[in-house]
PASEBA-1860 file (N, C-alpha, C; in nm, 3 decimals):
! residues 242
1> MLMSTRIA> -3.429/0.751/-2.512/-3.473/0.862/-2.617/-3.384/0.978/-2.554 ~ -3.333/1.033/-2.669/-3.232/1.158/-2.651/-3.293/1.285/-2.703 ~ -3.376/1.349/-2.632/-3.467/1.470/-2.672/-3.371/1.588/-2.730 ~ -3.268/1.589/-2.691/-3.193/1.709/-2.710/-3.090/1.701/-2.805 ~ -3.077/1.557/-2.860/-2.974/1.541/-2.967/-2.990/1.611/-3.116 ~ -2.916/1.657/-3.154/-2.920/1.758/-3.266/-2.850/1.690/-3.399 ~ -2.902/1.656/-3.485/-2.823/1.561/-3.601/-2.820/1.656/-3.742 ~ -2.691/1.668/-3.784/-2.688/1.725/-3.915/-2.687/1.633/-3.998
9> MIGGHGKI> -2.781/1.621/-4.083/-2.799/1.511/-4.197/-2.754/1.573/-4.329 ~ -2.639/1.540/-4.384/-2.574/1.592/-4.497/-2.620/1.478/-4.606 ~ -2.686/1.540/-4.723/-2.752/1.474/-4.823/-2.884/1.410/-4.801 ~ -2.956/1.530/-4.713/-3.101/1.488/-4.654/-3.190/1.452/-4.740 ~ -3.184/1.452/-4.858/-3.294/1.402/-4.941/-3.290/1.272/-5.006 ~ -3.166/1.228/-4.962/-3.165/1.081/-5.025/-3.253/0.968/-4.964 ~ -3.270/0.851/-5.047/-3.385/0.778/-4.957/-3.338/0.706/-4.843 ~ -3.205/0.676/-4.795/-3.174/0.641/-4.686/-3.195/0.738/-4.572
17> ALIATRLL> -3.145/0.869/-4.614/-3.160/0.995/-4.521/-3.292/1.014/-4.488 ~ -3.372/1.013/-4.579/-3.522/1.048/-4.526/-3.572/0.940/-4.440 ~ -3.553/0.824/-4.468/-3.618/0.717/-4.385/-3.537/0.730/-4.226 ~ -3.397/0.743/-4.239/-3.358/0.776/-4.116/-3.377/0.880/-4.035 ~ -3.408/0.986/-4.120/-3.477/1.122/-4.062/-3.599/1.104/-3.979 ~ -3.692/1.021/-4.022/-3.822/0.980/-3.990/-3.789/0.886/-3.851 ~ -3.705/0.802/-3.868/-3.693/0.705/-3.765/-3.626/0.803/-3.631 ~ -3.537/0.879/-3.671/-3.447/0.960/-3.561/-3.556/1.062/-3.478
25> TEQGMQVR> -3.639/1.117/-3.578/-3.704/1.236/-3.518/-3.826/1.131/-3.443 ~ -3.877/1.013/-3.447/-3.969/0.938/-3.392/-3.890/0.917/-3.253 ~ -3.771/0.907/-3.249/-3.709/0.889/-3.119/-3.680/1.012/-3.031 ~ -3.745/1.130/-3.104/-3.743/1.247/-3.036/-3.610/1.329/-3.050 ~ -3.528/1.296/-3.173/-3.435/1.376/-3.189/-3.425/1.485/-3.307 ~ -3.357/1.578/-3.322/-3.378/1.677/-3.392/-3.288/1.670/-3.525 ~ -3.355/1.667/-3.642/-3.264/1.648/-3.773/-3.286/1.795/-3.855 ~ -3.134/1.813/-3.868/-3.157/1.925/-3.988/-3.091/1.874/-4.116
33> SIVRSAQQ> -3.140/1.874/-4.214/-3.141/1.812/-4.323/-3.073/1.892/-4.438 ~ -2.943/1.872/-4.471/-2.871/1.978/-4.555/-2.905/1.926/-4.710 ~ -3.000/2.003/-4.776/-3.024/1.962/-4.921/-2.985/2.062/-5.032 ~ -2.977/2.040/-5.158/-2.911/2.122/-5.256/-3.010/2.194/-5.329 ~ -3.153/2.164/-5.311/-3.244/2.234/-5.390/-3.384/2.274/-5.258 ~ -3.412/2.389/-5.308/-3.543/2.404/-5.218/-3.673/2.333/-5.258 ~ -3.651/2.280/-5.384/-3.760/2.176/-5.393/-3.778/2.067/-5.325 ~ -3.678/2.054/-5.244/-3.689/1.922/-5.164/-3.723/1.940/-5.033
41> FDTVREYG> -3.738/2.077/-5.001/-3.813/2.096/-4.857/-3.922/2.027/-4.811 ~ -4.024/2.032/-4.896/-4.154/1.978/-4.861/-4.132/1.818/-4.823 ~ -4.042/1.764/-4.904/-4.032/1.589/-4.869/-3.962/1.593/-4.746 ~ -3.861/1.694/-4.714/-3.777/1.649/-4.605/-3.863/1.710/-4.480 ~ -3.958/1.779/-4.478/-4.063/1.806/-4.370/-4.157/1.695/-4.368 ~ -4.187/1.643/-4.464/-4.293/1.531/-4.448/-4.229/1.427/-4.364 ~ -4.097/1.399/-4.388/-4.038/1.296/-4.295/-3.969/1.348/-4.157 ~ -3.993/1.474/-4.124/-3.988/1.527/-3.981/-3.850/1.612/-3.976
49> GEPVLADI> -3.785/1.633/-4.096/-3.647/1.687/-4.075/-3.677/1.847/-4.104 ~ -3.588/1.931/-4.078/-3.569/2.074/-4.079/-3.479/2.117/-4.206 ~ -3.535/2.132/-4.330/-3.439/2.156/-4.441/-3.363/2.274/-4.427 ~ -3.234/2.262/-4.470/-3.148/2.368/-4.489/-3.082/2.372/-4.630 ~ -3.074/2.462/-4.711/-3.033/2.461/-4.840/-2.874/2.507/-4.821 ~ -2.802/2.419/-4.908/-2.667/2.427/-4.925/-2.610/2.369/-5.027 ~ -2.506/2.435/-5.104/-2.448/2.365/-5.197/-2.298/2.307/-5.147 ~ -2.301/2.190/-5.121/-2.190/2.131/-5.045/-2.039/2.136/-5.150
57> ESAETDFD> -2.076/2.126/-5.279/-1.990/2.127/-5.352/-1.919/2.272/-5.366 ~ -1.975/2.367/-5.329/-1.924/2.505/-5.357/-1.811/2.547/-5.231 ~ -1.692/2.604/-5.260/-1.593/2.625/-5.177/-1.639/2.752/-5.086 ~ -1.759/2.805/-5.128/-1.795/2.944/-5.058/-1.909/2.901/-4.952 ~ -1.951/2.778/-4.959/-2.018/2.713/-4.861/-1.980/2.723/-4.706 ~ -2.048/2.773/-4.595/-1.982/2.786/-4.486/-2.038/2.650/-4.423 ~ -1.943/2.564/-4.401/-1.950/2.446/-4.340/-1.967/2.441/-4.181 ~ -1.919/2.536/-4.128/-1.926/2.565/-3.981/-2.058/2.608/-3.961
65> ALLEGADV> -2.138/2.697/-4.044/-2.251/2.736/-4.014/-2.355/2.615/-4.018 ~ -2.324/2.525/-4.106/-2.419/2.409/-4.114/-2.417/2.314/-3.991 ~ -2.297/2.312/-3.911/-2.300/2.229/-3.794/-2.334/2.302/-3.671 ~ -2.364/2.438/-3.699/-2.401/2.500/-3.562/-2.497/2.457/-3.478 ~ -2.484/2.406/-3.348/-2.554/2.349/-3.272/-2.571/2.193/-3.280 ~ -2.506/2.145/-3.370/-2.503/1.976/-3.408/-2.433/1.913/-3.289 ~ -2.485/1.798/-3.269/-2.413/1.696/-3.173/-2.349/1.567/-3.260 ~ -2.401/1.551/-3.362/-2.384/1.434/-3.451/-2.416/1.488/-3.594
73> VIWSAGAG> -2.306/1.427/-3.694/-2.306/1.467/-3.828/-2.332/1.313/-3.889 ~ -2.426/1.315/-3.978/-2.465/1.178/-4.058/-2.430/1.222/-4.194 ~ -2.328/1.159/-4.260/-2.287/1.205/-4.387/-2.364/1.078/-4.484 ~ -2.458/1.136/-4.541/-2.524/1.060/-4.650/-2.546/1.110/-4.788 ~ -2.444/1.199/-4.832/-2.441/1.265/-4.950/-2.342/1.182/-5.042 ~ -2.370/1.205/-5.161/-2.336/1.156/-5.287/-2.350/1.201/-5.418 ~ -2.243/1.186/-5.489/-2.261/1.262/-5.621/-2.350/1.167/-5.730 ~ -2.367/1.033/-5.681/-2.447/0.950/-5.762/-2.377/0.863/-5.862
81> GGDPARTR> -2.244/0.865/-5.871/-2.185/0.841/-5.983/-2.185/0.899/-6.106 ~ -2.146/0.869/-6.226/-2.160/0.976/-6.339/-2.028/1.039/-6.353 ~ -2.022/1.163/-6.337/-1.930/1.272/-6.380/-1.830/1.252/-6.289 ~ -1.701/1.211/-6.301/-1.573/1.201/-6.215/-1.538/1.311/-6.135 ~ -1.564/1.413/-6.195/-1.510/1.548/-6.132/-1.614/1.583/-6.019 ~ -1.721/1.564/-6.045/-1.836/1.596/-5.924/-1.836/1.479/-5.849 ~ -1.791/1.360/-5.875/-1.795/1.267/-5.780/-1.685/1.293/-5.681 ~ -1.561/1.308/-5.721/-1.448/1.364/-5.647/-1.475/1.486/-5.553
89> AVDLEAAK> -1.572/1.595/-5.627/-1.591/1.710/-5.546/-1.681/1.664/-5.419 ~ -1.783/1.580/-5.442/-1.888/1.561/-5.339/-1.839/1.456/-5.263 ~ -1.806/1.340/-5.318/-1.779/1.202/-5.218/-1.659/1.202/-5.159 ~ -1.549/1.304/-5.202/-1.409/1.318/-5.113/-1.393/1.440/-5.071 ~ -1.375/1.556/-5.152/-1.344/1.676/-5.127/-1.449/1.760/-5.008 ~ -1.578/1.743/-5.032/-1.678/1.797/-4.949/-1.690/1.718/-4.817 ~ -1.653/1.570/-4.831/-1.680/1.493/-4.731/-1.544/1.530/-4.624 ~ -1.440/1.558/-4.692/-1.315/1.585/-4.599/-1.328/1.714/-4.537
97> RMIDAAIK> -1.396/1.816/-4.610/-1.418/1.947/-4.560/-1.530/1.947/-4.466 ~ -1.631/1.848/-4.460/-1.714/1.816/-4.330/-1.630/1.773/-4.208 ~ -1.544/1.675/-4.232/-1.474/1.625/-4.123/-1.395/1.718/-4.055 ~ -1.348/1.805/-4.125/-1.253/1.919/-4.079/-1.343/2.014/-4.003 ~ -1.441/2.035/-4.055/-1.576/2.131/-4.004/-1.606/2.058/-3.858 ~ -1.629/1.928/-3.841/-1.684/1.880/-3.730/-1.566/1.889/-3.626 ~ -1.446/1.868/-3.656/-1.336/1.884/-3.555/-1.325/2.020/-3.487 ~ -1.332/2.150/-3.591/-1.321/2.256/-3.557/-1.437/2.317/-3.478
105> NSVRDFLM> -1.565/2.244/-3.467/-1.667/2.280/-3.422/-1.711/2.175/-3.306 ~ -1.592/2.088/-3.282/-1.645/2.001/-3.158/-1.750/1.911/-3.158 ~ -1.792/1.902/-3.289/-1.892/1.780/-3.315/-1.828/1.662/-3.305 ~ -1.824/1.589/-3.187/-1.748/1.472/-3.195/-1.798/1.358/-3.269 ~ -1.922/1.324/-3.269/-1.975/1.201/-3.343/-2.009/1.224/-3.493 ~ -1.937/1.136/-3.579/-1.976/1.160/-3.718/-1.960/1.003/-3.778 ~ -2.105/0.995/-3.836/-2.148/0.848/-3.909/-2.132/0.888/-4.049 ~ -2.034/0.786/-4.135/-2.024/0.815/-4.261/-2.107/0.690/-4.322
113> VSYRGAGP> -2.192/0.736/-4.440/-2.247/0.610/-4.488/-2.147/0.582/-4.620 ~ -2.098/0.483/-4.635/-2.012/0.445/-4.739/-2.062/0.328/-4.798 ~ -1.985/0.244/-4.841/-2.020/0.103/-4.931/-1.939/0.020/-4.920 ~ -2.000/-0.119/-4.891/-1.944/-0.236/-4.879/-1.831/-0.263/-4.972 ~ -1.689/-0.272/-4.901/-1.590/-0.305/-5.032/-1.480/-0.207/-5.033 ~ -1.551/-0.061/-4.976/-1.452/0.043/-4.981/-1.329/0.020/-4.918 ~ -1.208/0.070/-4.973/-1.083/0.069/-4.902/-0.987/0.067/-5.010 ~ -0.863/0.080/-4.945/-0.745/0.095/-5.046/-0.746/-0.040/-5.147
121> SHGLDPEH> -0.804/-0.161/-5.121/-0.791/-0.274/-5.195/-0.939/-0.305/-5.257 ~ -1.009/-0.188/-5.302/-1.149/-0.202/-5.344/-1.145/-0.298/-5.455 ~ -1.041/-0.305/-5.505/-1.036/-0.414/-5.635/-1.120/-0.359/-5.783 ~ -1.145/-0.238/-5.797/-1.184/-0.190/-5.923/-1.071/-0.138/-6.005 ~ -1.067/-0.160/-6.134/-0.982/-0.141/-6.217/-1.002/0.029/-6.271 ~ -0.898/0.099/-6.295/-0.901/0.257/-6.319/-0.992/0.255/-6.419 ~ -1.004/0.164/-6.526/-1.098/0.174/-6.640/-1.245/0.156/-6.602 ~ -1.277/0.102/-6.472/-1.402/0.076/-6.458/-1.467/0.189/-6.418
129> PMWQYAEA> -1.631/0.202/-6.474/-1.674/0.334/-6.476/-1.703/0.373/-6.315 ~ -1.687/0.279/-6.228/-1.714/0.318/-6.088/-1.574/0.313/-6.012 ~ -1.458/0.311/-6.095/-1.321/0.351/-6.029/-1.318/0.480/-5.926 ~ -1.378/0.589/-5.996/-1.350/0.712/-5.944/-1.442/0.702/-5.787 ~ -1.573/0.658/-5.804/-1.640/0.671/-5.692/-1.563/0.576/-5.577 ~ -1.529/0.466/-5.635/-1.446/0.375/-5.527/-1.332/0.451/-5.453 ~ -1.256/0.512/-5.532/-1.140/0.600/-5.492/-1.180/0.682/-5.402 ~ -1.306/0.766/-5.432/-1.342/0.893/-5.335/-1.368/0.829/-5.205
137> KSQADAAL> -1.469/0.734/-5.215/-1.540/0.683/-5.103/-1.414/0.611/-4.982 ~ -1.329/0.556/-5.069/-1.205/0.481/-4.986/-1.138/0.590/-4.910 ~ -1.100/0.697/-4.978/-1.027/0.810/-4.936/-1.102/0.865/-4.840 ~ -1.216/0.922/-4.831/-1.302/0.970/-4.739/-1.297/0.906/-4.631 ~ -1.328/0.758/-4.629/-1.347/0.669/-4.518/-1.191/0.678/-4.442 ~ -1.089/0.691/-4.522/-0.961/0.684/-4.477/-0.934/0.807/-4.368 ~ -0.988/0.918/-4.436/-0.971/1.047/-4.381/-1.035/1.045/-4.248 ~ -1.142/0.995/-4.247/-1.251/0.993/-4.130/-1.191/0.895/-4.030
145> RSSSLDWV> -1.133/0.800/-4.044/-1.067/0.693/-3.959/-0.934/0.753/-3.915 ~ -0.875/0.834/-3.977/-0.734/0.877/-3.938/-0.760/1.032/-3.839 ~ -0.899/1.052/-3.842/-0.915/1.187/-3.749/-0.943/1.158/-3.602 ~ -0.955/1.265/-3.549/-0.981/1.283/-3.403/-1.133/1.254/-3.368 ~ -1.222/1.261/-3.452/-1.358/1.218/-3.400/-1.394/1.074/-3.381 ~ -1.505/1.083/-3.320/-1.570/0.917/-3.246/-1.627/0.903/-3.396 ~ -1.585/0.815/-3.473/-1.644/0.795/-3.613/-1.722/0.646/-3.603 ~ -1.828/0.629/-3.691/-1.869/0.496/-3.742/-1.909/0.512/-3.875
153> IVAPAALT> -1.862/0.400/-3.942/-1.911/0.403/-4.094/-2.015/0.285/-4.111 ~ -2.098/0.325/-4.154/-2.218/0.207/-4.226/-2.154/0.184/-4.371 ~ -2.155/0.045/-4.419/-2.096/0.024/-4.553/-2.184/-0.073/-4.602 ~ -2.308/-0.030/-4.659/-2.370/-0.146/-4.709/-2.342/-0.214/-4.841 ~ -2.406/-0.309/-4.877/-2.365/-0.365/-5.016/-2.468/-0.290/-5.096 ~ -2.513/-0.391/-5.232/-2.566/-0.318/-5.306/-2.719/-0.285/-5.253 ~ -2.776/-0.172/-5.275/-2.895/-0.113/-5.201/-3.009/-0.160/-5.319 ~ -3.122/-0.185/-5.235/-3.264/-0.197/-5.307/-3.357/-0.146/-5.265
161> LETGRGTI> -3.490/-0.129/-5.323/-3.585/-0.046/-5.280/-3.689/-0.131/-5.227 ~ -3.679/-0.249/-5.194/-3.767/-0.352/-5.147/-3.809/-0.281/-4.992 ~ -3.902/-0.346/-4.958/-3.934/-0.310/-4.813/-3.854/-0.374/-4.733 ~ -3.833/-0.290/-4.615/-3.725/-0.348/-4.508/-3.789/-0.474/-4.457 ~ -3.709/-0.585/-4.401/-3.742/-0.684/-4.336/-3.705/-0.660/-4.182 ~ -3.644/-0.551/-4.145/-3.593/-0.548/-4.012/-3.463/-0.628/-3.973 ~ -3.428/-0.699/-4.063/-3.311/-0.785/-4.054/-3.228/-0.765/-4.139 ~ -3.085/-0.797/-4.111/-2.969/-0.778/-4.212/-2.861/-0.888/-4.166
169> SADITVPD> -2.737/-0.873/-4.219/-2.644/-0.927/-4.184/-2.523/-0.828/-4.184 ~ -2.411/-0.839/-4.092/-2.312/-0.763/-4.095/-2.163/-0.816/-4.043 ~ -2.086/-0.748/-4.110/-1.942/-0.772/-4.081/-1.883/-0.635/-3.972 ~ -1.868/-0.653/-3.854/-1.830/-0.552/-3.764/-1.687/-0.558/-3.743 ~ -1.615/-0.445/-3.764/-1.461/-0.446/-3.746/-1.423/-0.322/-3.656 ~ -1.347/-0.344/-3.569/-1.281/-0.223/-3.459/-1.125/-0.224/-3.493 ~ -1.080/-0.124/-3.508/-0.944/-0.117/-3.488/-0.874/-0.171/-3.379 ~ -0.774/-0.255/-3.356/-0.753/-0.320/-3.231/-0.641/-0.234/-3.168
177> GHGDDAAV> -0.578/-0.119/-3.217/-0.483/-0.052/-3.175/-0.340/-0.059/-3.235 ~ -0.341/-0.171/-3.305/-0.200/-0.217/-3.362/-0.217/-0.196/-3.513 ~ -0.307/-0.126/-3.570/-0.302/-0.106/-3.732/-0.393/-0.240/-3.766 ~ -0.436/-0.323/-3.688/-0.519/-0.421/-3.757/-0.682/-0.390/-3.714 ~ -0.772/-0.497/-3.776/-0.902/-0.494/-3.720/-0.949/-0.608/-3.665 ~ -0.992/-0.610/-3.532/-1.079/-0.711/-3.475/-1.211/-0.735/-3.527 ~ -1.253/-0.829/-3.575/-1.378/-0.848/-3.646/-1.483/-0.941/-3.579 ~ -1.611/-0.908/-3.602/-1.728/-0.986/-3.541/-1.805/-0.995/-3.665
185> DLPADGTP> -1.820/-1.160/-3.698/-1.904/-1.170/-3.824/-2.030/-1.233/-3.791 ~ -2.141/-1.167/-3.849/-2.281/-1.217/-3.829/-2.349/-1.342/-3.896 ~ -2.313/-1.378/-4.022/-2.210/-1.315/-4.102/-2.265/-1.246/-4.213 ~ -2.200/-1.159/-4.309/-2.241/-1.105/-4.414/-2.173/-1.140/-4.565 ~ -2.255/-1.166/-4.660/-2.194/-1.230/-4.779/-2.223/-1.143/-4.890 ~ -2.246/-0.992/-4.851/-2.262/-0.925/-4.996/-2.390/-0.912/-5.055 ~ -2.493/-0.988/-4.979/-2.641/-0.976/-5.056/-2.690/-0.838/-5.051 ~ -2.753/-0.822/-5.150/-2.809/-0.681/-5.154/-2.886/-0.642/-5.044
193> VAREDVAA> -2.913/-0.534/-4.982/-2.975/-0.493/-4.862/-3.074/-0.372/-4.897 ~ -3.190/-0.373/-4.843/-3.286/-0.276/-4.856/-3.253/-0.150/-4.794 ~ -3.270/-0.040/-4.856/-3.239/0.101/-4.803/-3.317/0.112/-4.686 ~ -3.429/0.067/-4.667/-3.492/0.093/-4.543/-3.415/0.035/-4.411 ~ -3.355/-0.079/-4.430/-3.276/-0.181/-4.339/-3.156/-0.088/-4.299 ~ -3.105/-0.027/-4.388/-2.982/0.040/-4.392/-3.002/0.157/-4.282 ~ -3.122/0.234/-4.331/-3.147/0.364/-4.231/-3.203/0.318/-4.114 ~ -3.264/0.202/-4.094/-3.291/0.153/-3.965/-3.154/0.127/-3.865
201> LIAQLIEP> -3.065/0.054/-3.961/-2.943/0.066/-3.871/-2.890/0.175/-3.828 ~ -2.866/0.283/-3.923/-2.836/0.408/-3.869/-2.905/0.472/-3.770 ~ -3.032/0.461/-3.770/-3.120/0.513/-3.644/-3.092/0.425/-3.528 ~ -3.048/0.298/-3.538/-3.005/0.238/-3.403/-2.878/0.266/-3.356 ~ -2.779/0.307/-3.451/-2.666/0.343/-3.397/-2.613/0.479/-3.342 ~ -2.730/0.573/-3.368/-2.682/0.705/-3.309/-2.711/0.730/-3.163 ~ -2.794/0.669/-3.098/-2.812/0.684/-2.937/-2.682/0.623/-2.883 ~ -2.633/0.504/-2.928/-2.474/0.463/-2.829/-2.391/0.557/-2.880
209> MVQGRLHH> -2.374/0.622/-3.008/-2.272/0.694/-3.041/-2.286/0.823/-2.961 ~ -2.385/0.864/-2.919/-2.403/1.006/-2.831/-2.349/0.969/-2.698 ~ -2.408/0.832/-2.667/-2.358/0.815/-2.534/-2.209/0.758/-2.506 ~ -2.134/0.760/-2.595/-2.016/0.733/-2.579/-1.974/0.597/-2.598 ~ -2.090/0.495/-2.627/-2.053/0.354/-2.629/-2.024/0.295/-2.752 ~ -2.035/0.381/-2.869/-1.986/0.330/-3.004/-1.922/0.434/-3.059 ~ -1.793/0.400/-3.123/-1.704/0.452/-3.189/-1.585/0.365/-3.236 ~ -1.547/0.437/-3.366/-1.428/0.365/-3.423/-1.471/0.219/-3.457
217> VTVSASGG> -1.558/0.205/-3.521/-1.615/0.101/-3.585/-1.675/0.094/-3.725 ~ -1.680/-0.001/-3.786/-1.733/0.002/-3.927/-1.809/-0.143/-3.936 ~ -1.954/-0.100/-3.972/-2.040/-0.208/-4.005/-2.086/-0.220/-4.122 ~ -2.023/-0.310/-4.198/-2.048/-0.354/-4.354/-2.183/-0.452/-4.347 ~ -2.284/-0.389/-4.390/-2.406/-0.446/-4.403/-2.469/-0.528/-4.524 ~ -2.521/-0.635/-4.521/-2.598/-0.710/-4.641/-2.702/-0.764/-4.590 ~ -2.794/-0.806/-4.680/-2.905/-0.861/-4.648/-2.892/-0.971/-4.561 ~ -2.990/-0.998/-4.474/-2.956/-1.130/-4.385/-3.067/-1.140/-4.289
225> DTAVADVA> -3.041/-1.208/-4.184/-3.142/-1.274/-4.092/-3.126/-1.238/-3.950 ~ -3.025/-1.140/-3.920/-3.008/-1.084/-3.776/-3.087/-0.950/-3.784 ~ -3.171/-0.960/-3.631/-3.254/-0.817/-3.635/-3.143/-0.701/-3.623 ~ -3.179/-0.585/-3.681/-3.114/-0.465/-3.690/-3.065/-0.424/-3.555 ~ -3.168/-0.451/-3.445/-3.129/-0.407/-3.317/-3.023/-0.490/-3.271 ~ -3.012/-0.623/-3.285/-2.913/-0.702/-3.269/-2.770/-0.682/-3.309 ~ -2.787/-0.613/-3.462/-2.645/-0.577/-3.505/-2.607/-0.458/-3.450 ~ -2.691/-0.355/-3.407/-2.651/-0.241/-3.345/-2.574/-0.293/-3.215
233> AAAVQAVR> -2.652/-0.374/-3.148/-2.608/-0.433/-2.992/-2.472/-0.500/-3.004 ~ -2.426/-0.571/-3.114/-2.330/-0.637/-3.134/-2.196/-0.541/-3.166 ~ -2.243/-0.428/-3.250/-2.135/-0.329/-3.266/-2.070/-0.274/-3.120 ~ -2.180/-0.230/-3.053/-2.151/-0.168/-2.911/-2.057/-0.290/-2.846 ~ -2.112/-0.411/-2.842/-2.039/-0.485/-2.754/-1.885/-0.512/-2.826 ~ -1.874/-0.505/-2.947/-1.748/-0.522/-3.002/-1.642/-0.393/-2.981 ~ -1.708/-0.285/-2.961/-1.653/-0.197/-2.911/-1.594/-0.208/-2.765 ~ -1.691/-0.258/-2.695/-1.654/-0.273/-2.546/-1.558/-0.376/-2.541
241> DS> -1.552/-0.486/-2.611/-1.450/-0.573/-2.618/-1.311/-0.559/-2.674 ~ -1.284/-0.431/-2.754/-1.185/-0.397/-2.791/-1.076/-0.352/-2.722
END
């Protein structure tokens, strides 16, 4: 239990963020949840978070202030698809600003919630309605990977609202220092995964991140039969072996 760990949860009213907030505060951590509406405050408090109102799309928002006192950033914000301009503003530009703010404020640990398949070869045609989202997330992930931060990317497959099983499958990749990735396959096949299980995975990853045992790793999660705690342990081992 890390009693003093302070987390800045960006996009704190999302379903994954709320569940992760509850799990993290149950571990004794403090979660400041950045949300876009005061109407979301009560829900955030019900899950154990401390709500903070901020418009991360606005160039006038002081990102440094949002990270004051934070030890870890969890980026779980998203425009939710739809408008391409807003998607770029939130999923790319705001994410990059937060990465820069974390560096400036020496918030070393940064966990990004992305999606399984993000990357330069995401495979979507520019005419596809999700192309802008795929581009934004892929570029944001690349910005984080190339930063000086100790990053972790959680990239789930399609999300469901089903009750979590406490089990998933995952592809775990760690840069090998030569521009390639060393992989651990548990395996993951892109089966949809419950939001509750993704939140549980995030909650399992924060402690080893803060302890310096988990960094520079991507965990691509799908539905599966491996205990979430075992996936987290495998990620730590993959970093140790890299």
